[in-house]
Each structure stands twice: as C-alpha cells, then as structure tokens.
N, C-alpha and C positions, 0 to 999 in steps of 0.2 A: 591563527586558528579561529574559525567562526563559531559563534555560539549556536547551540542546537537545543531545542526543547525536548524533554521527555514527555511522551503522551501516555496517559492511562489507557487501559483496555477500552473503557467507555468512550474516551475522546477519539481513540483510533477508529473504533467502530463508527462513530458519528462522522468523522472526516472521510472515511472510505465508503460510507453508506452500505455497510455490510453488518450482518449479525455476528454474534459470538461464535457460533458453530462454523459459519463460513470463514470467519477470520482464521480460526485455528486450522481448519481444513486447508486453506490456501498457504498458511505458514508451513504446514506439514508437507504439502506438495512442492514447496520451494518457489511458489509464484507470488508470495507476499513477503515483505521484509521480516527477518527474524527479530524477535524481541530481545531487549537487553535485560538480563536478570539484575534486579536491584536488591533483592533479598531472596531468601529461600522459598518464599511463596508470592513473590511480586515481580511482575515484568512490566517493562515500558518499551515504547517504540520511539525511535528517533523521528521527529517531525520531518526532517529533510528526506529521510528514506521513504516515508509514507507519501510525501508530496511527489517524490521522484517516481514512485509506483503509479500514482495517478497520472502524471505527465506521460509515462510510458503507455498507459491506456489511451490517452488522447492521441498520441502519435500513431498508435496502431489503428485507431479509428480513422484518423486523417489519411493514413496510407491506404486503408481499405476503400475509403471514399474515392481517392484518386484512382485506384485500380479499377473501380466500377465505372468511373467517368470515362476512362481511357478505353474500356471495353465496349462502351455504348456507341 
C-alpha cells in the first residue's frame, strides 16, 4: 500500500486553484473527488485523488488540442 497525504480544504483549494464555493460545487456535481470525513466537522482530500483530477484536466486539454489540430 502506498502512502497518501490528507489535504486540508485550504491546501486542496490552493493545489486545485479554485475557491471554497467552487470546490464544494464541484464535489456536489461529482466532478471533483469526494472528501474523507476525519471528524464530525472536518474533511480532508486525498492528495492522490486531487492530483488525478488535475491530470484528468490536462488529458482533456491535450485531447481537445489534438482534435483542433486535426480539424485544421
């Protein structure tokens, strides 16, 4: 099993470059990783899942760039 770091909301927002409202909106929409509840009023995000989300955005961008180049 690999080690994974738990990120606070502030750390998650900084890494994902999104604000608190956008973060929770995307979680609710199911397009951002779900937080891990660590207590009754505290959530954390798995670093690996946040990084995978960012990688998914990069792949989407690269695929769109490729599609545009092929159409030109």
